[in-house]
C-alpha positions as CSV (number, residue, x, y, z in Angstrom):
1,X,28.1,-8.3,-6.2
2,X,25.3,-8.5,-3.6
3,X,21.9,-9.2,-4.9
4,X,18.5,-8.1,-3.5
5,X,15.5,-10.4,-4.3
6,X,12.1,-9.0,-3.6
7,X,9.4,-11.7,-2.9
8,X,5.8,-10.8,-3.8
9,X,2.8,-12.7,-5.1
10,X,2.7,-10.7,-8.3
11,X,3.2,-7.1,-9.5
12,X,-0.4,-5.9,-9.8
13,X,-1.5,-2.3,-9.1
14,X,-1.2,-2.2,-5.3
15,X,0.8,0.0,-2.9
16,X,3.3,-2.7,-2.0
17,X,4.1,-3.4,-5.6
18,X,4.6,0.4,-6.1
19,X,7.1,0.5,-3.3
20,X,9.0,-2.4,-4.8
21,X,9.1,-0.8,-8.2
22,X,10.5,2.4,-6.6
23,X,13.1,0.6,-4.4
24,X,14.2,-1.8,-7.2
25,X,15.0,1.2,-9.5
26,X,17.0,2.9,-6.7
27,X,19.0,-0.2,-6.1
28,X,20.0,-0.9,-9.7
29,X,21.1,2.7,-10.0
30,X,23.4,2.1,-7.1
31,X,25.0,-1.0,-8.8
32,X,23.2,-3.8,-7.0
33,X,21.8,-6.8,-8.7
34,X,18.0,-6.8,-8.2
35,X,15.4,-9.4,-8.8
36,X,11.7,-9.6,-8.3
37,X,10.4,-13.1,-7.6
38,X,6.6,-13.4,-8.2
39,X,5.2,-16.5,-6.7
40,X,1.5,-16.4,-7.6
41,X,1.3,-15.4,-11.3
42,X,3.1,-13.0,-13.5
43,X,1.5,-9.6,-13.9
44,X,2.7,-6.0,-14.1
45,X,1.1,-2.7,-13.3
46,X,4.3,-0.6,-13.0
47,X,7.2,0.0,-15.3
48,X,10.5,-1.5,-14.1
49,X,14.1,-0.7,-14.9
50,X,15.3,-3.0,-17.6
51,X,18.2,-4.1,-15.4
52,X,15.8,-5.7,-12.9
53,X,15.5,-9.5,-13.2
54,X,11.8,-10.1,-13.1
55,X,10.3,-13.6,-13.1
56,X,7.6,-16.0,-11.7
57,X,8.2,-19.3,-9.9
58,X,4.6,-20.3,-9.7
59,X,1.0,-19.6,-10.7
60,X,-1.7,-18.9,-8.1
61,X,-2.2,-22.0,-6.1
62,X,-5.8,-21.6,-4.8
63,X,-4.6,-23.7,-1.8
64,X,-3.4,-26.6,-4.0
65,X,-0.6,-28.3,-2.1
66,X,1.1,-29.7,-5.3
67,X,1.5,-26.2,-6.7
68,X,2.7,-24.9,-3.4
69,X,5.3,-27.7,-3.2
70,X,6.5,-27.0,-6.7
71,X,6.7,-23.3,-5.8
72,X,8.9,-24.0,-2.8
73,X,11.1,-26.3,-4.9
74,X,11.7,-23.6,-7.5
75,X,12.3,-20.9,-4.9
76,X,14.8,-23.2,-3.1
77,X,16.6,-23.9,-6.4
78,X,16.8,-20.2,-7.1
79,X,18.2,-19.4,-3.6
80,X,20.8,-22.2,-4.0
81,X,21.9,-20.8,-7.3
82,X,22.2,-17.3,-5.9
83,X,24.3,-17.5,-2.8
84,X,24.9,-13.8,-2.8
85,X,21.2,-12.9,-2.5
86,X,19.5,-10.9,0.3
87,X,15.8,-11.9,0.6
88,X,13.3,-9.0,1.0
89,X,9.9,-10.6,1.6
90,X,7.2,-8.0,1.2
91,X,4.2,-10.0,2.3
92,X,3.4,-12.7,4.9
93,X,3.0,-15.5,2.5
94,X,6.3,-14.5,0.8
95,X,8.0,-14.7,4.2
96,X,6.5,-18.2,4.9
97,X,7.5,-19.6,1.5
98,X,10.9,-18.1,1.7
99,X,11.5,-19.4,5.3
100,X,10.5,-22.9,4.1
101,X,12.6,-22.7,0.9
102,X,15.7,-21.7,2.7
103,X,15.6,-24.4,5.4
104,X,19.2,-25.7,5.9
105,X,20.8,-22.8,4.1
106,X,21.8,-19.3,5.4
107,X,20.5,-16.4,3.3
108,X,20.1,-12.9,4.7
109,X,16.4,-12.5,5.3
110,X,14.4,-9.3,5.7
111,X,10.6,-9.3,6.1
112,X,8.6,-6.1,5.4
113,X,5.3,-6.1,7.3
114,X,2.9,-4.3,5.0
115,X,-0.4,-4.5,6.7
116,X,-2.1,-4.6,10.1
117,X,-0.7,-7.7,11.8
118,X,-4.0,-8.4,13.5
119,X,-5.6,-9.1,10.1
120,X,-3.4,-12.2,9.5
121,X,-5.4,-15.4,9.8
122,X,-2.4,-17.8,10.2
123,X,-0.5,-16.1,13.0
124,X,1.4,-19.2,14.2
125,X,3.0,-20.0,10.8
126,X,3.6,-16.3,10.2
127,X,5.4,-16.0,13.5
128,X,7.5,-19.1,12.8
129,X,8.6,-17.5,9.5
130,X,9.3,-14.2,11.2
131,X,11.5,-15.8,13.7
132,X,13.7,-17.1,10.9
133,X,14.1,-13.6,9.6
134,X,17.1,-11.4,10.5
135,X,15.1,-8.2,10.6
136,X,11.4,-7.2,10.3
137,X,10.5,-3.8,9.1
138,X,7.3,-2.1,10.2
139,X,5.6,1.0,8.8
140,X,4.5,2.3,12.2
141,X,5.4,1.7,15.8
142,X,1.9,0.4,16.5
143,X,2.4,-2.7,14.4
144,X,5.3,-3.9,16.6
145,X,3.0,-4.3,19.6
146,X,1.1,-7.2,18.0
147,X,4.1,-9.5,18.2
148,X,5.9,-11.4,21.0
149,X,9.1,-10.1,22.4
150,X,11.5,-12.3,20.4
151,X,10.0,-11.0,17.2
152,X,9.6,-7.4,18.3
153,X,13.3,-7.2,19.1
154,X,14.0,-7.6,15.4
155,X,11.9,-4.6,14.5
156,X,12.9,-1.6,12.5
157,X,10.4,1.2,11.6
158,X,10.7,2.3,7.9
159,X,7.9,4.4,6.3
160,X,6.9,4.3,2.7
161,X,8.7,6.2,0.0
162,X,6.9,8.8,-2.1
163,X,7.6,8.8,-5.8
164,X,9.3,12.1,-6.7
165,X,7.7,11.9,-10.2
166,X,4.2,12.5,-8.8
167,X,2.4,15.7,-9.9
168,X,3.1,18.9,-7.9
169,X,0.3,20.4,-5.8
170,X,-2.4,21.7,-8.1
171,X,-2.8,25.5,-7.7
172,X,-6.0,26.2,-9.7
173,X,-9.6,25.9,-8.8
174,X,-10.4,22.2,-7.9
175,X,-13.0,20.2,-9.6
176,X,-15.9,18.8,-7.7
177,X,-14.6,15.3,-7.5
178,X,-14.3,13.0,-4.5
179,X,-11.7,10.4,-5.3
180,X,-10.5,7.1,-3.8
181,X,-7.9,4.7,-5.0
182,X,-7.5,1.1,-3.9
183,X,-8.4,-2.6,-4.3
184,X,-12.1,-3.2,-4.2
185,X,-11.8,-5.4,-1.1
186,X,-13.5,-5.6,2.2
187,X,-10.4,-4.2,4.0
188,X,-10.9,-0.9,2.1
189,X,-14.6,-0.7,3.0
190,X,-15.6,1.2,-0.1
191,X,-19.2,0.3,0.9
192,X,-18.9,2.8,3.8
193,X,-17.7,5.4,1.4
194,X,-20.7,4.8,-0.9
195,X,-23.1,5.1,2.1
196,X,-21.4,8.4,3.3
197,X,-21.5,9.7,-0.3
198,X,-25.2,9.0,-0.5
199,X,-25.7,11.1,2.6
200,X,-23.4,13.8,1.3
201,X,-25.5,14.0,-1.9
202,X,-28.6,14.9,0.1
203,X,-26.9,18.3,0.7
204,X,-24.5,18.5,-2.2
205,X,-25.7,17.3,-5.6
206,X,-22.8,18.9,-7.5
207,X,-20.2,16.4,-6.7
208,X,-19.2,13.0,-8.3
209,X,-17.4,10.1,-6.6
210,X,-14.6,8.6,-8.6
211,X,-13.4,5.1,-7.6
212,X,-10.1,3.8,-9.0
213,X,-9.2,0.1,-8.5
214,X,-10.1,-3.5,-9.3
215,X,-11.0,-6.4,-7.1
216,X,-13.4,-9.2,-6.2
217,X,-16.1,-6.8,-4.8
218,X,-16.5,-4.8,-8.0
219,X,-19.9,-6.3,-9.0
220,X,-21.3,-6.1,-5.4
221,X,-20.2,-2.5,-4.9
222,X,-21.6,-1.4,-8.2
223,X,-24.9,-3.0,-7.4
224,X,-24.8,-1.4,-3.9
225,X,-24.2,2.0,-5.5
226,X,-27.4,1.5,-7.6
227,X,-29.3,0.3,-4.6
228,X,-28.3,3.6,-2.8
229,X,-29.7,5.6,-5.7
230,X,-26.3,7.0,-6.7
231,X,-26.7,6.3,-10.4
232,X,-24.2,8.3,-12.6
233,X,-22.8,10.1,-9.6
234,X,-20.3,7.3,-9.1
235,X,-17.7,6.8,-11.8
236,X,-15.8,3.5,-11.8
237,X,-12.4,3.8,-13.5
238,X,-10.8,0.3,-12.7
239,X,-7.0,0.4,-12.7
240,X,-5.3,3.4,-14.3
241,X,-1.6,3.8,-14.8
242,X,-2.2,7.6,-14.9
243,X,-4.4,7.8,-11.8
244,X,-2.2,10.5,-10.2
245,X,-2.5,12.8,-13.1
246,X,-6.2,12.1,-13.4
247,X,-7.0,13.0,-9.7
248,X,-4.5,15.9,-9.2
249,X,-7.2,18.6,-9.4
250,X,-9.8,16.8,-7.2
251,X,-11.4,18.6,-4.2
252,X,-10.8,15.7,-1.8
253,X,-9.4,12.2,-1.5
254,X,-11.1,9.7,0.9
255,X,-9.7,6.5,2.4
256,X,-12.4,4.5,4.2
257,X,-10.4,1.4,5.2
258,X,-11.0,-0.7,8.3
259,X,-7.3,-1.4,8.6
260,X,-4.1,-0.5,6.8
261,X,-0.3,-0.5,7.1
262,X,0.3,2.7,5.3
263,X,-1.9,3.4,2.2
264,X,0.3,4.5,-0.6
265,X,-2.6,6.1,-2.4
266,X,-3.4,8.2,0.7
267,X,0.2,9.1,1.1
268,X,0.5,10.2,-2.6
269,X,-2.7,12.2,-2.4
270,X,-1.3,14.1,0.6
271,X,1.9,14.7,-1.2
272,X,0.1,16.0,-4.3
273,X,-1.8,18.4,-2.0
274,X,-5.3,16.9,-2.4
275,X,-7.3,17.6,0.7
276,X,-7.4,14.2,2.4
277,X,-9.8,12.4,4.7
278,X,-8.9,9.0,6.2
279,X,-10.3,6.6,8.8
280,X,-8.0,6.5,11.8
281,X,-7.5,2.8,11.3
282,X,-5.0,0.3,12.8
283,X,-2.0,0.3,12.6
284,X,-2.0,4.0,12.7
285,X,-0.4,4.8,9.3
286,X,-2.7,7.8,8.6
287,X,-2.0,9.2,12.0
288,X,1.7,9.1,11.4
289,X,1.5,11.2,8.2
290,X,-1.3,13.6,9.0
291,X,-2.2,15.9,11.8
292,X,-6.0,16.1,12.2
293,X,-7.5,19.4,11.0
294,X,-4.1,20.6,9.8
295,X,-2.8,18.3,7.1
296,X,-5.8,15.9,6.9
297,X,-9.0,14.9,8.5
298,X,-9.2,11.7,10.6
299,X,-12.5,9.9,11.3
300,X,-13.4,6.9,13.3
301,X,-13.3,3.5,11.5
302,X,-16.8,2.5,10.2
303,X,-18.4,5.8,11.3
304,X,-20.7,6.8,8.4
305,X,-21.9,10.0,10.0
306,X,-18.4,11.2,10.8
307,X,-17.2,10.5,7.3
308,X,-20.1,12.3,5.7
309,X,-19.5,15.4,7.9
310,X,-15.8,15.4,7.1
311,X,-16.6,15.3,3.3
312,X,-19.2,18.2,3.8
313,X,-16.6,20.2,5.7
314,X,-14.0,19.9,2.9
315,X,-16.6,20.6,0.2
316,X,-17.9,23.7,2.0
317,X,-14.9,25.3,3.5
318,X,-12.3,26.8,1.1
319,X,-10.0,27.9,4.0
320,X,-9.9,24.4,5.4
321,X,-9.4,22.7,2.0
322,X,-6.5,25.1,1.3
323,X,-4.9,24.5,4.6
324,X,-5.1,20.7,4.3
325,X,-3.7,21.0,0.7
326,X,-0.7,23.1,1.7
327,X,0.2,21.2,4.8
328,X,-0.4,17.7,3.4
329,X,1.9,18.3,0.5
330,X,4.8,18.8,2.9
331,X,5.2,15.0,3.3
332,X,6.8,14.7,-0.1
333,X,9.9,16.5,1.3
334,X,10.5,13.9,4.0
335,X,10.2,10.5,2.2
336,X,12.1,10.4,-1.0
337,X,12.7,6.9,-2.6
338,X,16.5,7.4,-2.1
339,X,16.3,8.0,1.6
340,X,13.9,5.1,2.2
341,X,16.0,2.7,0.1
342,X,19.0,3.6,2.2
343,X,17.1,2.7,5.4
344,X,16.2,-0.7,4.0
345,X,19.9,-1.3,3.2
346,X,20.9,-0.3,6.7
347,X,18.2,-2.5,8.3
348,X,19.4,-5.5,6.2
349,X,23.0,-4.9,7.1
350,X,24.1,-4.3,3.6
351,X,25.7,-0.9,4.2
């Protein structure tokens, strides 16, 4: 029996981890052996099917070469003991460590590029690892253009799946909440959202901003919110396993990222019919899923004024908000976990 082994740092509450949890469930239902190899700690934010083999080969290394060597040793041992495995590396570091760990042995090797390729700081070693892969999946066509021809020829475009269990579109009167979901990280640029919200509040004092997520910038962002005079108008929720149910009736969802592959939180907000605003950031994921002014609103990256104006439009225009809600929710019909799981199997040559 063929085995699919997902490679990921750990299973914290991010979008990539959510995709892995959905795909692993689909594959065990189809009779595949499935494993999730965590190589930088052992954490869980999503429930996994009990049939999924889930384990860690290493703790976080912090750049410690001894930990990294032991990590590669244990990965190599696992790959040797599982000659039937197909490697699905869902991050750059996972691809690099897998490529090193399989030197001298042949294991089918798929890399899933999950972010903007331009954001990678170690492009030479990443490209070396990608050249060892059999296929590289991208979430949008824009991402392929960052790579040389010998890597680009291996490319397959596969969008993200949408969990069929997410709440249906809310039909009642929406609460005056602006919500965002994501890691508290410079990539997500929640500082921009706080700035735009402070401008928004000069005209609309009846709204609150709800921020879901954890990360290294939490203390700085909270201090910045106080500096902007936002006080109790910003609600910090941290990670919530029930975030989708908690935001379903919100007036709008905002993604303020500087770059993204495809934001799962944005995609799920669209699918739930929450009127959605997103920066039109590289590598074009938001643009793929939403049509500006029809199923969502796109604004320039880093544009505080444009983001504020978009938020004021959604807050003040019921017809616009309703149109974005109805049209945005149509994405859930196109990207079921089953259909996306099938496309990964086809790309990996398993079907």
